C-alpha positions as CSV (number, residue, x, y, z in Angstrom):
1,M,192.0,99.8,88.9
2,D,193.5,103.3,88.6
3,S,190.3,105.1,87.8
4,M,186.7,104.0,87.9
5,L,184.0,104.3,85.3
6,I,181.3,102.8,87.5
7,K,181.3,101.9,91.2
8,A,178.1,100.7,92.7
9,P,176.6,98.2,95.2
10,A,175.3,95.2,93.3
11,I,174.1,91.6,93.4
12,M,176.2,89.1,91.4
13,F,174.6,86.0,90.0
14,K,175.0,83.5,87.2
15,Q,172.6,82.3,84.5
16,G,174.2,79.4,82.6
17,K,177.7,80.4,81.8
18,K,177.1,84.2,82.0
19,T,177.8,86.4,85.0
20,M,175.3,89.2,85.7
21,Y,175.0,92.0,88.1
22,L,171.8,93.7,89.4
23,S,172.4,97.2,90.5
24,V,171.2,100.8,90.6
25,L,172.8,103.8,88.9
26,P,172.1,107.5,88.7
27,A,170.5,108.4,85.4
28,G,173.3,110.9,84.8
29,E,175.9,108.1,84.9
30,I,173.9,106.0,82.5
31,V,173.6,108.8,80.0
32,D,177.3,109.8,80.3
33,K,179.0,106.4,80.5
34,T,177.0,104.0,78.3
35,H,177.0,103.6,74.5
36,V,174.3,102.6,72.0
37,D,175.7,100.4,69.2
38,R,173.6,101.9,66.4
39,Y,173.6,100.2,63.0
40,N,176.0,101.8,60.5
41,P,174.8,100.9,56.9
42,N,178.3,101.7,55.5
43,T,180.2,99.3,57.8
44,R,177.2,97.0,58.5
45,T,178.1,97.0,62.1
46,G,175.8,97.6,65.1
47,Y,172.2,96.6,65.6
48,Q,170.2,99.3,67.3
49,R,167.9,101.7,65.4
50,D,167.8,105.4,66.0
51,T,165.4,106.3,68.8
52,K,162.0,107.6,68.0
53,P,161.8,111.4,68.9
54,Q,158.2,111.2,69.9
55,H,158.9,108.3,72.3
56,V,161.9,110.1,73.8
57,T,159.8,113.2,74.3
58,S,157.1,111.2,76.1
59,I,159.6,109.7,78.5
60,S,161.2,113.1,79.1
61,K,157.9,114.6,80.0
62,Y,156.9,111.6,82.2
63,V,160.2,111.5,84.3
64,Q,159.8,115.2,85.1
65,R,156.6,114.4,87.0
66,K,156.9,114.3,90.7
67,D,155.3,110.8,90.8
68,A,157.4,109.3,88.0
69,I,158.9,105.8,88.6
70,M,160.9,103.5,86.3
71,P,160.7,100.1,88.0
72,L,161.9,97.9,85.1
73,P,165.7,97.4,84.9
74,G,167.6,98.5,81.8
75,V,169.9,95.8,80.3
76,L,173.5,96.7,79.7
77,S,176.5,94.7,78.3
78,L,180.2,94.5,79.1
79,R,181.7,92.9,76.1
80,D,185.1,92.6,77.8
81,S,185.2,91.6,81.5
82,R,188.9,92.4,82.0
83,D,188.1,95.8,83.4
84,V,185.4,94.5,85.8
85,H,186.0,93.7,89.5
86,F,183.5,92.5,92.0
87,E,184.2,92.8,95.7
88,P,181.9,90.6,97.8
89,I,180.7,91.9,101.1
90,Q,182.0,90.0,104.0
91,G,179.5,87.2,104.8
92,G,177.7,88.1,101.7
93,D,178.2,84.8,99.8
94,S,175.1,82.7,99.5
95,E,174.5,79.0,98.7
96,S,171.8,80.2,96.3
97,G,174.4,81.6,94.0
98,V,173.6,85.2,94.7
99,T,176.4,87.3,96.1
100,L,176.1,90.8,97.6
101,G,179.0,93.2,97.0
102,E,180.4,96.2,95.1
103,L,180.7,96.3,91.3
104,C,183.7,98.2,89.9
105,I,184.2,98.9,86.2
106,G,187.4,100.6,85.2
107,D,187.5,103.4,82.7
108,G,189.0,101.1,80.1
109,G,185.6,99.3,79.9
110,T,182.8,100.1,77.5
111,I,179.2,99.6,78.6
112,Y,176.7,99.1,75.8
113,V,172.9,99.5,76.1
114,I,171.0,96.5,75.0
115,D,167.5,97.6,76.3
116,M,166.8,101.1,77.6
117,Q,168.0,103.4,74.9
118,H,164.7,105.3,74.8
119,R,164.8,105.7,78.6
120,R,168.4,106.8,78.3
121,D,167.7,109.4,75.7
122,G,164.5,110.5,77.5
123,F,166.5,111.3,80.6
124,A,169.2,113.1,78.6
125,K,166.4,115.4,77.1
126,A,164.9,115.9,80.5
127,F,168.2,117.1,82.0
128,D,167.8,120.3,79.9
129,S,164.8,121.2,82.0
130,K,165.6,119.5,85.3
131,R,169.2,119.1,86.1
132,K,168.5,117.3,89.4
133,L,167.2,114.3,87.4
134,R,170.8,113.3,86.9
135,S,170.6,111.8,90.4
136,Y,167.4,109.9,89.6
137,R,168.3,106.2,90.3
138,L,167.5,103.5,87.7
139,P,167.7,99.7,88.2
140,I,170.0,97.9,85.7
141,V,171.2,94.4,84.9
142,V,174.8,94.2,83.5
143,I,175.8,91.1,81.6
144,E,179.5,90.2,81.2
145,D,181.3,88.9,78.1
146,L,178.7,89.2,75.3
147,E,179.6,89.6,71.7
148,M,177.7,92.2,69.6
149,A,175.7,89.4,68.0
150,D,174.7,88.0,71.4
151,E,173.5,91.5,72.4
152,A,171.4,91.7,69.2
153,L,169.9,88.3,70.0
154,Q,168.9,89.5,73.5
155,F,167.5,92.7,72.1
156,Y,165.4,90.6,69.6
157,I,164.1,88.3,72.3
158,M,163.1,91.1,74.6
159,N,161.6,93.4,72.0
160,I,160.3,91.3,69.2
161,K,160.2,87.5,69.9
162,Q,158.2,87.8,73.1
163,K,154.4,87.7,72.6
164,R,153.0,91.1,72.9
165,L,150.3,91.3,75.5
166,E,147.1,93.0,74.7
167,S,147.2,96.5,76.2
168,D,143.6,97.6,75.5
169,L,142.6,97.1,79.1
170,A,145.5,99.1,80.5
171,K,144.8,101.8,77.9
172,R,141.1,101.9,78.9
173,V,142.0,102.4,82.6
174,V,144.5,105.2,81.7
175,L,141.9,106.9,79.5
176,E,139.3,106.8,82.3
177,H,141.6,108.2,85.0
178,F,143.8,110.7,83.3
179,S,142.9,114.0,81.6
180,I,143.2,114.2,77.8
181,R,146.1,116.7,78.3
182,E,148.0,114.2,80.5
183,I,147.4,111.4,78.1
184,R,148.7,113.4,75.2
185,E,151.9,114.2,77.2
186,L,152.5,110.7,78.6
187,T,151.5,108.4,75.8
188,E,151.8,108.1,72.0
189,L,148.0,107.7,71.6
190,E,146.5,109.9,68.9
191,D,143.7,112.3,69.7
192,W,141.2,110.3,67.7
193,E,142.0,107.2,69.6
194,I,141.6,108.9,73.0
195,K,138.1,110.1,72.0
196,A,137.2,106.8,70.4
197,V,137.7,104.8,73.6
198,K,135.7,107.4,75.6
199,I,132.9,107.2,73.0
200,A,132.8,103.4,73.0
201,I,132.6,103.5,76.8
202,E,129.8,106.0,76.8
203,I,127.8,104.2,74.1
204,N,128.1,100.9,76.0
205,K,126.9,102.5,79.2
206,D,123.9,104.0,77.5
207,I,121.0,101.5,77.8
208,S,118.3,103.9,76.5
209,I,115.8,102.5,74.0
210,D,117.3,104.5,71.1
211,N,120.7,102.9,71.4
212,P,121.2,99.5,69.7
213,W,124.7,99.2,71.3
214,G,123.9,99.6,75.0
215,G,125.7,96.8,76.8
216,K,126.6,95.0,73.5
217,I,130.3,96.1,73.3
218,K,132.7,93.6,75.0
219,Q,135.0,95.5,77.3
220,P,138.6,94.3,77.7
221,N,138.9,91.2,80.0
222,S,135.2,90.6,80.0
223,P,133.9,87.0,79.8
224,R,132.6,85.8,76.4
225,G,129.0,85.8,75.6
226,G,126.2,88.2,74.7
227,Y,128.3,90.8,72.9
228,L,128.2,92.0,69.3
229,A,131.6,93.7,69.0
230,T,134.7,94.1,71.0
231,E,135.6,97.5,72.3
232,K,138.9,97.3,70.4
233,T,137.1,96.8,67.0
234,F,134.5,99.5,67.8
235,V,137.3,102.0,68.7
236,R,139.1,101.3,65.4
237,S,135.9,101.7,63.4
238,L,135.5,105.3,64.6
239,E,138.8,106.6,63.1
240,N,137.2,108.1,60.0
241,L,134.7,110.1,61.9
242,L,137.2,111.4,64.5
243,V,140.0,112.4,62.0
244,D,137.4,114.3,59.9
245,S,138.3,118.0,60.2
246,K,134.6,118.9,60.5
247,F,134.0,116.7,63.5
248,K,137.3,116.1,65.3
249,G,136.8,119.3,67.3
250,N,133.4,118.1,68.7
251,G,133.2,116.8,72.3
252,V,132.7,113.2,73.3
253,K,129.1,113.7,74.4
254,K,128.0,115.2,71.1
255,L,129.9,112.6,69.0
256,T,128.4,109.8,71.1
257,G,124.9,111.2,70.3
258,Y,125.7,111.2,66.5
259,V,126.8,107.6,66.5
260,I,123.7,106.4,68.5
261,A,121.4,108.4,66.1
262,Y,123.1,106.7,63.1
263,W,122.6,103.2,64.5
264,H,119.1,104.0,65.7
265,A,118.2,104.9,62.1
266,L,119.7,101.6,60.8
267,R,117.7,99.7,63.3
268,D,114.5,101.4,62.2
269,L,115.3,100.3,58.6
270,F,116.3,96.7,59.5
271,P,114.6,95.9,62.8
272,A,114.8,92.1,62.3
273,A,118.6,92.2,61.8
274,F,118.9,93.9,65.2
275,M,116.3,91.8,67.0
276,N,118.1,88.6,65.9
277,A,121.6,90.1,65.6
278,R,123.3,86.7,65.7
279,Q,121.4,85.5,62.6
280,F,122.5,88.5,60.6
281,R,125.7,90.2,59.8
282,L,124.7,93.9,60.0
283,Q,125.5,94.6,63.6
284,K,127.5,91.5,64.6
285,Y,130.2,91.6,61.9
286,A,133.3,93.7,62.1
287,T,133.3,94.3,58.3
288,S,129.9,95.8,58.4
289,L,130.6,97.8,61.5
290,V,133.7,99.4,60.1
291,A,132.2,99.9,56.6
292,F,129.1,101.7,58.0
293,H,131.3,103.9,60.1
294,M,133.4,104.8,57.0
295,V,130.4,106.3,55.3
296,M,128.9,107.8,58.5
297,P,130.9,111.1,58.5
298,L,129.8,111.9,55.0
299,L,126.1,111.5,55.9
300,L,126.7,113.5,59.1
301,D,128.3,116.3,57.1
302,E,125.2,116.4,54.8
303,A,123.1,116.7,58.0
304,R,125.3,119.5,59.3
305,K,125.0,121.5,56.0
306,K,121.2,121.1,56.2
307,G,121.0,122.1,59.9
308,K,119.9,118.6,60.9
309,L,122.5,117.6,63.4
310,S,120.4,118.6,66.4
311,P,118.1,118.0,68.1
312,P,118.6,114.2,68.0
313,S,115.1,113.6,66.6
314,D,115.9,115.7,63.5
315,L,119.2,113.9,62.9
316,H,117.5,110.5,63.4
317,E,114.7,111.4,60.9
318,Y,117.2,112.7,58.4
319,L,119.4,109.6,58.6
320,V,116.5,107.2,58.2
321,S,115.6,109.0,54.9
322,R,119.2,109.0,53.7
323,L,119.9,105.3,54.6
324,E,116.6,104.0,53.1
325,P,118.1,103.2,49.7
326,L,120.1,100.4,51.5
327,K,116.7,98.9,52.5
328,V,115.3,99.2,49.1
329,K,118.3,97.9,47.1
330,L,119.8,95.4,49.5
331,G,116.9,94.2,51.6
332,L,117.0,92.2,54.8
333,D,118.2,88.9,53.3
334,Y,121.5,90.6,52.2
335,W,122.6,90.7,55.8
336,S,121.6,87.1,56.7
337,K,124.5,84.9,57.7
338,S,123.1,82.1,55.7
339,N,123.2,84.1,52.4
340,T,126.6,83.3,50.9
341,A,126.0,85.8,48.2
342,G,125.3,88.6,50.7
343,V,127.5,90.7,52.9
344,I,129.4,87.7,54.3
345,S,130.8,87.2,50.8
346,Y,133.1,90.2,51.5
347,G,135.0,88.2,54.2
348,T,137.1,90.1,56.7
349,G,140.0,92.4,56.8
350,Y,140.8,96.0,55.8
351,G,140.3,95.3,52.1
352,A,136.8,93.8,52.7
353,E,135.8,96.7,54.9
354,G,136.8,99.2,52.2
355,R,135.0,97.3,49.4
356,L,131.8,97.1,51.4
357,A,132.0,100.8,52.3
358,A,132.4,101.6,48.6
359,K,129.3,99.6,47.8
360,L,127.3,101.3,50.6
361,A,128.5,104.7,49.4
362,E,127.6,103.9,45.8
363,I,124.0,103.0,46.8
364,L,123.7,106.1,48.9
365,G,125.0,108.3,46.1
366,I,128.0,109.6,48.1
367,E,131.7,109.5,47.3
368,L,134.2,108.1,49.8
């Protein structure tokens, strides 16, 4: 080969009929010497979407950290292997089918990105601030002789077809160990979600007599039994409160107190439904949980205007009086799991939650 596009130590191996190479390249070479086959609606060629700017920015900020690592290999494709040469190291052949050597790709070859385009663009963005990141080494797998359609299939398998693992446990650990500023920089979590997880953790830890949720929220990876809601559902239910402009600036401690006071008031109005939570669908029912939290910020805003948000005793007393129409007009039996005409008639899902919230709001004389 007269001139080289890529020259790097590598391991050659085969899977089925395909030859692949495992190697490491500087980020600068990956950015400069690879191509992304983006979909062109006019020619109907290509298969990659445009990268998401927010994701690219998150990666750019992350790789500029001193402790940044990128351990997962990117996947690249050489559609034409005629410009590829692999030189085994003497004595490097192995009966296992794995061969150590040097991978050489001539400048007539074209290397396509199958899976790492956000990482590629993230590094390109980071180079503007830290030029030395061009030498940051990234693991890669290069596959020979793929057609464009084969690449699209691999991309589909890696990014869509595979079952997505639940990430709520990892998210919880991150939120407990990193500052809110770092979380904003390194992840795509919204501010309300960051606070919601922290509130759910604090409420679950609070086993005071006033808190009906102490120890009742199932943390990620916890064994089944004894819980009334999952942390994931509880977090989702808090969105309305935490995106409300009147409350989103409040701290986690204050917001946690509001939520506990709200449920303390509901328990005072329907004590039997909380004492036998599994026989009723007031507390142990995602539809009820989300619906009650949809109307909560409206009642809290009323309390704010009347100066009743603190101390907790004033807020609790105010919420008991405002929520009492639910006791008068619905009664205890409405929440029973055996009452098919009661709350369970709403079923589950976003639509059910919205319809129940609208009913609660109507009884309480507020507008969602």
